[in-house]
N, C-alpha and C positions, 0 to 999 in steps of 0.2 A: 509482295505489294505496303506498301503502308498506309497506317489507318487517318481516317482526316485528324487534321491538328488539333482539332478541339476536343475528339475523341480520345487521341493517345494523353492531352494532358488531363483527361476524367480519369483513365488509365496510371500515369503518372502520380496522381493526389490520390487514390486507393492505395495502390502502392506502398508508400508513405508511411503507412497506416501498422503497426506491428502485426507479426505473422501475415503479412497480406504477401503473395508471390506476383507474378507474369501472370500467370494463369487465372487466379482466384481476382485478381486486380481487372483482368480481361472479361470475367463472367459478372462482374458486378458493373461494370460499365452500360454490357448488353441488358441486363437488366435495369437500370435506370433509363435506357433509349426507347424501351418497353413498359416504362410507368407513364400512367395519366398525369398531366400537367400539372393537380392540385397539389395530388402527393407530391412532386418536384419540388410544387412549392412550398408547401409545406415543412418537406423534406428541409430547404434551404434556410427558412423563417427559423426551424429549431433549433440549427446550426446555430446559426448569427444570434439568434437570445445566448443559445449556449455561452458562445464566446465572451459573451458580454456579462451576461447575470452568475455564470458558477465563480466562485472565487474561492479564495482560502482562508479558513478562522485565522484572528488574528492571535485567538490562544495555542489553538492547538495544533494551524492548520490543517484540520480536515474540510472534503469541501463542503461549501453552502453557499447560500445565496443572499447574505445580506453581509454584515461584519463579522458575527460570530456563531459558532453553528448551534443548533439543537443541544445537544451533545452538552460543550460547556454553560449552555443556559440554563440545563437544566438541577437547579437548587435540591433534588430529592435524590441525584449522582452523587455514589460516595465519594467524595471530597481526599479523602485519607489516601487514594491512589490513584496512579498515570499507568497505562498501560503503555508503552512505547512503541510504536509499532513504526513498517519501511513506506506503506501508502492510504491512500484512504479507502481500497478495497478489504486492506486488510482488518479496518475497524469494521464495516460492513460483514465479512467473515463473523467475525468477532461479535457482534450482535446476534446472530444468528443460532448463536449458541443460547445468550438470553441470561446464561448464568454471571457474568461483568457488569458490574453495575460501577466502577471504577467513572474518570474519564480517563481521555487519549490525550497522547501526543505521536504527532506525524513526522515524522523524518524528510519523508520526499525522496528515498533514497537508500544509497547504503554504502559506506567507504568502496569503493570501485579504482584501483591503482589503475588498471589497462584501460579504465574510462574515465582516466584524466581525475576521477571522483575524490575530492578528497571531505574531510572531518567537517572542512569549513562551509562546505559545499551544501550542509545539511540543514534540516531545520535545526539544531541542540541549542544555540543558544537562550530561544528561551523558554527552553525546555528549563535550564539550570533555573529563571527569572521567576519560572513557575513556583519552586518549592519551595514552600514556604511551613510554620508551623505546623498548620493539619497536616501535612502529606507524611504518610507513613513509608509508604511502599511506594516502590518504583518498578513494576513489570516489565522487561525488557524482550520483546514478543518480536524479532526480527525472525527473517524465514532461516531455516538451516540448511546455507547454504556458505560458501568461504566469503561471501563476502559479507553476509549478514553475521554470522558467527565472526569478523571480524571486529565488525559496528557494535557489534555485543558486548567485545570483550573491553575495547577501547572506552567505549560509552559505561560502561562497570567503573573501568579504571574514576574515569573522570567523576565519578557519580560517588565515589569512597569517598569523598572532602565530604560530603553532606549527613547531616543525623538523618540518614533511613535506609528502610531494609532494600538493600536490590535484587532482584529474583528473578528469573530466566525461562521461559517455561520451557514444560517438559516437552519432548522431540524422540520420537523410537518405530514403533511398528506403527500402520495405519493397520483398523481393523478390518480383517479380510482378508489379510494377505500371508504370503509361507516366512517361515526364518530364514528358509533356504535361501531367499531373495535376495532377502537383504542384506546391504554392503556392510564392512565392519566400524563404521563410524555410526550407522541405526542403528546396528545392535549395541554398541558399548553406548551409547544415550539411550536406550532401551534399560539399560542394567544399571545406568547411573539414576535414573526416572525411577527405579525400580517404588511400589508403597507397599506397606504392611497389607494382606489382608484375612 
């Protein structure tokens, strides 16, 4: 037995979201069916506003409501450091730590040959344009995946032409984990990123 056409369209829309399979999409559609009309209206209005009002910062590529994000506009931030991340959610993760007070640059992806995403598809050129006399360090904070590592190495090579220190965030064993569960690359990175105590 098939769902009514509009119900199936709702399921198909939810299935387009990352990590949502058929069963989850069906549950969501049934949930929407049981929501009151006022909430459905608010949800649809928010979705439409979100699409219209959220933009990428013209300087760093982070998400914002205007032309520039609050971080780029904050003159109190350390202008000598730029932390390069893969996506806006990485900016929020870094900000939760409350220890980094420099600027950011969002690549909006990584090099992925499998997905056909190359360096020219990323927000890279504007990073080079941002490097000025006061820029002292570029911190590459891509994820420790094959794509993240490839992007970091390629970016470091391109940045070697500039008079800045290029560093990579350390990665290794997470707090609370056991060494015997770690893979070889994680253990190698943990050893390489060791610090004197």
